[in-house]
N, C-alpha and C positions, 0 to 999 in steps of 0.2 A: 856690719852684720847684714847677711844676705836675706832679703825678704822672701818669704815663702810665696811662690806664685799661686794664683788662683787656679783651680782645676780647669782642665780643658773643657771648653763649652761644647756640648754636643746637642743633638736634637732632643727636644723636650719629650719625655715619655708621653705616649698617647694616653689620654685619659679615657676611662671606660665610659661608654655612652650606652644608654639603653637601646635595645634593638628597635629599629623602626617598625611601626605597626604595618601589617600588610595592607595594601590598598583595598578599599572596599570592593566587593565584587560588582561587576558591571550589571547594570539594570537588566532584568530578564526581558526578553522580547515578548510583546503582546501577541494575541492571536493573529491579528491582521499582519503584524510584522513577520511572524513566523510563516504565514501563508505566502506573503510577498517574497520572503527570502527563499522559500522552497521552490518557488516558480522561477525566480530570476537570478538568485545567487545561492544555488543549492549547496555547493561544497562548503562555503564559509558558514552558512547557516547550520548545516549538519554538524560541523565541528563544534560550534558553540552549543548545540543541543546535546551532543554526546558528552561534553564537559559538564553541563548542568541540565539534565533531562527534565523539561517541563511537561511531565506526563499529564497533568490535569488540563493544561492548555491544549496539548495535542489531542487529548480525548474530546475536547470541544470541537476541534476540526472534524474528527470522525463523526461526531453527532450532527454537525452542520451538513456534512456530505450526506449522511443518512436521511436527514429531514428533507433535503432537496430531492434525493432519489425517491423517497416515499411519496412525495407530492406528485412528481412527474410520472412515477410509475403508476400511481392510482389513476391519473388522468388518462394515460395510455391504455391501461387495462380496461377502464370503463368504456373508452371509445371503441376498442376492438370488440368488447363484449356486446356493445350496442349494435355494431355493424353485423356481428354474427347473428344476433337475435332478429335483426331486420331481415337478414337473408333467410332465416328459417321461417319467415312468414307468420310469426306469432305462435308457432307450435311450441315454443319453449317459453315458460313463464319468465318474467323479468327477474334478473338477478343483480347482485351488487358484490363486486370483489373489493370494494373500498377497505373495509376493516382488515381483511386478510392481507391485502397489498401493503397497507400502512404498517401492520405488525411486522411482517417479514422485512419490509423496507427499513424499519427502524432498528430491529434486532440483528438482522443479517450482517451489516457492516461491522458490528462489534464482535460477532462470532467469528467472522472472517479475519478480523484484526488479530484476535487471540490465537487462532490456529496458524495463521501466517507467521506470527512471531515465533511460535513453538517450532514450526517446521524449519524456518530460516535459522533459528538458533541451533537446532540440532545439526543442520547441514554445515553451518559455519564451524561448529565445534569439531565435526568430523574432518573438516578441511584444515584444522589447526589454528583456527581463529581464537582470539582472546577478547571477549567482550561481555557485557552484561545484557540481561533481558530488558531492563527498563530503558536504557539508551536505544536498544533496537526497536522497542515498541514506539518510542518517540519518533524516530526517523521514519519508520514505516507509516505512521499516521501522517507525517508530512508528505510522504510519497503519494498519498491518496489525494493531495490537494488539487491536482488537475481535474479530479472528478467533480469539483464544484461547477465546472462548465457542462456537466452532463445534462443539466436541466435545459439550458438554451439549446443544446445540441439535439436533444430529444424533441423539443418543440419544433425546431427547424425540420427535423425528419417527418414530423406529423403534418406540418403546414406547407412545406415545400416539396420534398420528395424523400421517401424512405431511404434511398441509397445515399443521400447526402448525410443523413443522420448516422448511417452505418459507417461511412468513411471517417466522419469526424469522431465518432466514438472509438473507432480503432486507433486513431491518432492520439486520443486522450489516454487510451490504455498503454500505448507505447511510451508516451511521456511519463506515465507513472512507473513503468518498468525501468526506465532510465534512472528515475529518482530512487527507486528501490536499490538499484546497483550502487549508486553513489552513497546512499545511506548505510548500506551494509559495509561498504569499503571504509567509511569513517568509523562506524561503530566497532568494527573488528580489526581495524588497522591492517586491512588487506590490500594487496595489489589489485588493480582493476580486474584482471583476468579471474582471480579467485572469487572476487565479489560477483562477477557475472555467473560463475559456476554455482555459487550459493543460491542465486535467484533462479537459474534455469534448470538445475538438476531436479528439484522437486517437480517441476512441470513436465520434464522429460520422463521421469519415473511414473508420473500419473498417466501420461499418454501410453507408455509401454504397458502399464497395468490394464488400462482400458482395452488396448489392442488384444492382449492375451485373453481377457475376459470375453471379448466378443468372439474370438476364434473358438474358445472352449464352448461358448453358448451355441454357436452354429454347429460345431462338430457333435455336441451332445444331442441336439434336437433335430439333426439332419434326417434321421429315419422318420421322425414324426412329420416333418415338413414334406418328405417324399410321398407320404400317403395322400396328401392333398394336392400334389402337383400333377398336372396332366401328363400323359405319356409323352415320349420323345416326339418331337415334331418331324414329320415326313414331308419332304418337298415333292410336289407332283412331277 
């Protein structure tokens, strides 16, 4: 009697396993880590920020920049005012610009941050970008990180030479401009050229608007100015 053979052995069926839990999210960067990353590794930092926008921590950076600017701005304004009063020979009573400078120094950066975000978001959307307002706000706040050096730069300008402070402040502004371009590029998944256009087009539009306004002002009030102008010069 022929024995019945055992069934051909094959690969054992794969048993069902529960799906692996996703890895826990990476620890969020602290304020100092965000500032350091924006200054020295901006692209990698902006990518992480766009993925998980730490709006509260980036708002602290804006606040820190605002506080520094208010302190140094108050010192500079008081110094210039004192010099002006001294030059007037005591004809003008003593004044203090401290409260006004502090108010605008603290509030101004947040107002600028809000409108900058709105304008860049509108421009990026018109250029075909796809991104959110919150990631854009976060990267623009990081773009202002070089302004933390404004305080020592202004002090150098007051204590060493004003031209030194002017040149260094211009360099900080260009540094921030580059960070804005990188941040917009990551926030809207833009090529670099379109990110540059997003940042520069509002500035160009503002300059064109101011130029047209000045021309219209001069043309409108030219007859009035002509009444106070002396007659044509005649050479002997």
